[in-house]
N, C-alpha and C positions, 0 to 999 in steps of 0.2 A: 366389607367385613360382615355383610348380612348373614352369610352362611355360618360364620363363626358365632354370631349372636344367637341364631336359631338353634344351633346345636347345644349351646349352653342352656337355653330355655328348657330343652327336653330333660336336662338333669338338674333343674333348679332346686336348690335347698333354701330353707328359711334363712334370711339374712344375706343371701348371695346377691340379690338385686339391690342396687344403690339408686335411690331416687333423689335427685338434686333439684333445687329451685333457685332461680335468679329473678329477683324483683327489681326492675329498673323504673324508678320514679323520677328520673331526670327530666327537668323541664327547662334546661338551659341555665339554671342557677348554679353558681359555683358551690363546691362543698362548704358546709358550715365548719368553721375552724374555731376551736377553743384553745387559745394559747396563753400560758401563764409563765411568770418568772420564778425560777428556782432560787431559794435562799439557803438551802442546806441539803446534804446527802450524807448518810451515815455509812461507815465501813462495818456494817452489821449483817446478820443473816436472818431475814432478808434485808436488803437495802431499803432504807426509809427516806423518801423525798419530802422536803418541806417547801412549800410555795409561799411567796410573800403575800398573796391574797387567796381567797377561796378558789380552789382549783376546778370545781364543777364536774368532778369525775365520780363515777360509780364503780363499785367492785365489779371486776370482769371487763371493764373498758380497756381498749387498747390505746396506749399512749406512746408517742415518740419523744426522745430527749435529744437536745442539741445544744451546742455552744457552752457546755460546762467546762470550767477551768479547774484543773487539778484532777478530778476523777473523770478523765477524758474517755475512759473505757465505756462510759455510758452513752457517749455521743453516737448518733446515727442508727440507734437500735430502737426496736419497738417492744414494749413490755405490757404485761397484764397487771391491772390495778387490783390490789387487795388491801384489806385492813385500813380502809380510808377513814380519815376524819375530815374536818372542813378544810384544813390546810396541809395535811400530810397524807401520804399513802405509801404502801409497800410495793416493791417490785417483786411480784410473785415468782418464787423459785430462784431468785438471784442472790447468791451468797457474796457479800461484799467484804468478807474477812480475809480473802485471799485473792490476789491478782488485781485489786482495785486500789489506786493511789488515793490519798486524802483529798476531799473536796476543798477547793479554795474559794471560788466565787462563781457567780453568773449561772447561765443556763436557762433553757426554756423547755416546758412540757407542751406538747401539741397533740390535741385530740381532734381527729378529722372525722366528721360524720359524712361519709359518702352517700350518694343517692343510688347506689347499686348494692343491694343486699344479696348475699349468697348463703343458703342454708341447706342442711340435710337433716332429716327427721330424727336420726339416731336409732331408727328401727334396725339398722344394719349391725347393731351391737358395737359400733365404733363411736362411743360417746365422746368424741373430740373432733377437732378440726381435721378435715381430709382435703387432699389436693387432687384435682382433676383438671387436666389440660393446663396446668400452671396456676389455676385459680383456687383460692382458699374458700372452703365451705364450712361454716360453723354449725355445730350441732345445736338444733333449736326445735322446740316442740311444734310440729306442723302436722296437720291432717288434711290430706287432699282426696277429694272424692268426685266421682262423676265424669271421668275422662273418657269413658268407653264410647266408641263410635258405633253407630248402627246405620244400615242402609235404609231404615224405615224411620219415619217420624221426624221430630225436630232435631236440630243440631244440639249437641251436648252443652249444658250450662254447668261446668264444674264449679265446685266451691273450694276455697282455700282458707283453712282456719289456722291462725297463727297465735301463739301465746303472747299475751300482752303484759307479761310479768315485769318487764323493764319499762313499760309505758313509752318506749321509743317511738313506735308507730303512732300511738295516740297523740303524741306531742306534735306530729307533723301533719295529721289529717286535716286540720283546719286550714293550714297554709296551702295544701295541695288538693283541695276539693275531694276529700275522702279517697284520694289516690285513683280516682276514676280516670281511665285511659292509660294507666301505668302498665307496662309490659311485663308479663310473667312468662318465663321460659322454664319448661319442665325437661329435665335431662335424665336419662337412665343408662346405666351400665352395670357391670358386675364388679364385685369387690376385688376380684383378682386382677382387674385391669386398671385399677387406680394407680396414680403416679407414685413412684418412689419419692421420698421427701426427706428433708433435713429438719430435725427437731432442735431448734435453737431459740434461746431466750424464752422458753416455755411455750413456743408456738411451732406449728407445722408450716414449713415453707418449701415451695417447689423451685424457687430460684430467687434472683435478686434483680431489682430494677435500678437503672442508673440513667443519667443524662436527661431526665425530665427538666424542662425549662423552669418549672416552679421550684426545683431544688428539693433539699431534704425537708421533711420525710418523704421518701419516694413511695410509689404505689407498691402494695404487697402482692398483688395478683397480676398475672401476665396480661389478661384482657385490659385491666386498668392501665398498666404500664404502656401498652401499645395504643391506647385511646387518645386521640389528639385533643379531646375536650377535657381531659383530666390533668391537673397539676401543670398547666401551662403548655402542654404538648406531649407528643409521644416520646417515650424513652427507649432505652435498650434493655432487653430482657436476656439475662444469662441463666441458663438452667443449672441448678446445683447437680454435682456429681459427688461421689463419696470423697474424693480428694479435695474438693473445694467447699465442703459443707460448713466446717467450723463448729459443728454441733454433733448430735447423734444422728447417724445416717440410717434410715430405714429403707433397705433395698426391696425391690419387687421385681423378681425375674420375669413375671408375666405381665408387667405393665404394658398397656397398649391404648394410647389415646385415640385410636381410630375405631376401637371396638365399642360402639355404643348404638343405641336406638336413635332414630330420627328425632330431633328436638320438636317438642310441642310448643307452639307460640300462642299465647292467650293474652287477653287484656282485661283489666279490672272494669267490670260493667257497673257495679254498685257495691257499697258497703252494706252487707246484710245484717250484721250484728256487731255491737261494740260493748264490751263489759270490762271490768277491771282485770279479768283473767284472760280474755281472748278477743280477737278480732276475726270476723268472718267476712270473706269477700266472695261475690259471685263473679265468675269469669265468663268471657265470651270470645268466640273465635274472631279473627280479623275480618273474615268475610261474612260474618253473621249480620244480615241486614237489620235485624231487630236491635242490634247494638249500636247502630249508627245514629249519631245525634244530628238533628236538624234545628237551626241551620248549621252547616259545616263550620262556619266561622262566625263568631259573634262580633258585631260591629261596635268597636270601642275606639274612641278618638285617640287616646294617648296611651295605649298599651299594645306592645308588640308580642305576638304569640310565637314568633320564630325561635327555634333553638339557637342559643348564642353560639356563634362560630359554626353553625350548621350550614346546610346547602343554601337555604333562602337568605340567611344573614350574610354569609360570605366574609366575615371579618377574619383576617389572618395577620397575626403579629409578625410574620416573616416577610411581608411585602406591603407596598403602597403605604397607606396611612397607618398601617398596623405597627409601624416602628419608624425610628429616625436613624439615619447614618451620620456618623460624626464628621463626614466630609459633606459640606453643604454651606448654605448662606442664610443669615438671619436678616429679617427686614430692617433691623437696626444693627449697623456695622459694629457697634460696641460689644456685641455678644458673638462669641466664636464657638459655642457649643449648643446643641439642641436643648439641653436641660436649662441652661441659663437663659437662653433666648425665649423659650416658652414660659419660664417662670416670670419673665418680665412682661408677659402679655404680647410678645411679638410672634411672628410667624417664621418657622424654620422650613427651608426647602432643601431636601436632601439631594445631593448629586446622584446618588445611587439609591434606587427605590425598592430594592429587595435585599434581604439579609445575605443571600448568596453573592450578589455582585458587590455589596458593601464590604463584606469580610474578605473577599478576593483582593481588595485593595488595601488589606491590612488595617482597615478602619473598624470602628466599633458600632455595632447595631444595637440600639436600645428599643426593646418592645414597648409599645404604648398600652399600659394597663390602666383601668379605671375602677374605682370603688363603686359601691351601690349608690353613693350620693354624687356620682359623676366627677369626683375629684381624682386626679391622676395619682398613680402609685407605681412603685418599682417592684412590688411584691405580686408575683403571679397568683398566690393563694387568695389575694384580696380582689382579684379581677372578677367583678360581678356586673352583669348588665342590668340596669334598673328598668329596662324594658320600655322606657319612654322615648319621646322624640329627641330630647336633649342628648340622651345617651348615644343615639344614632349619629347625631351631628358631631359629637366629640370624636367618634371613631371614624367618621367619613367626612372630614371637613372639606375635602375637594368636591364633594357632591352636594353641597348646600344649595347650589343653583340648579341641580339636576336631580332626577329621581334617585333617591337612596333606598336601600333595602329595608325600609321600615314597614313592618307588617300591620300596623294599626291603620286607622282611618281618620287622619287629622281633620279632614273636611266635615266629619260627622258632628263636630262640636261647634261649627260655624252657624251663626244665625243670620237670616236675611232681614 
């Protein structure tokens, strides 16, 4: 599509060029989840949700609702928070006076703070969410400078200035070393090539995700849906078309997700400024030697730097110790299921060691998830690696006597 893009550049008008940014601060830690219990929902315009405790949401946040009894139309959807108090908030743009049955009981609100952020600057005069290649980009005040390359002199050191009005990034800088090493992807295309999309529930959507192992709420962007490290595993992405939208369909006859410039990949080298109003980061190219830290790995005895479920880690909930098959044997014959066996402190040995071979025998495969405190859980959302040696032992019990994929240096803490 190079010729197509070049011809468009020649006739470029202000607002035609769309500049998108993706900030990936993933370090192998699962998404932060804020989940609260619903105690009420009104048949009003807009609908007002009441939670039994403080919901910790802010106006503009995205929240998913599930398990409501009575007003079941709310379940499985994502909404925008407005008019919030400590225990109530409105579902922006959602009229509950028609088509919504009365609330009876129960329900949960779930806010997920993912570690992949997607923004566009709004300079394209489209001050709302836009969809590109199935991914959602939110309008956000961003200023990017210094990306120009030259055959002379030093490699560019671009800067990315992001508004800090929600203090979202400031809140995580301390935990993630000022985001140093985070990946920044700059994407560019033209407005006329953006995806057609469905406007539903007050949000732009390019499709719908299903079948993620972590269950509802499912990922809202295609890249997240197909990412094996998000929400328990890759799901199935179905592109919206006008007949399946269920909301307002915005067609685009010239949509073309192959018509874009080559992506620019950069990494955060340092935090240059931090104020109440903005954050400024200095970026570096992947091959910029000045941006390489020495030593390449810090020797720490009980901290693993590997990406959880990544190549070096290798943990997979679909095979080996990553799960248990219901056909197997317990070290104590009194227990006939893996859950009861392990709860009793015994050892369960599965007859079939992969999800595929287990389910082929009409048996049940139960993934082994662990919380940050290394306690087992059945909830994929709570699956967080604590990055210590015990967490590795829990996930690879068969390797306790053999080298396991722990990236720390246990011997560094030993004294002679």
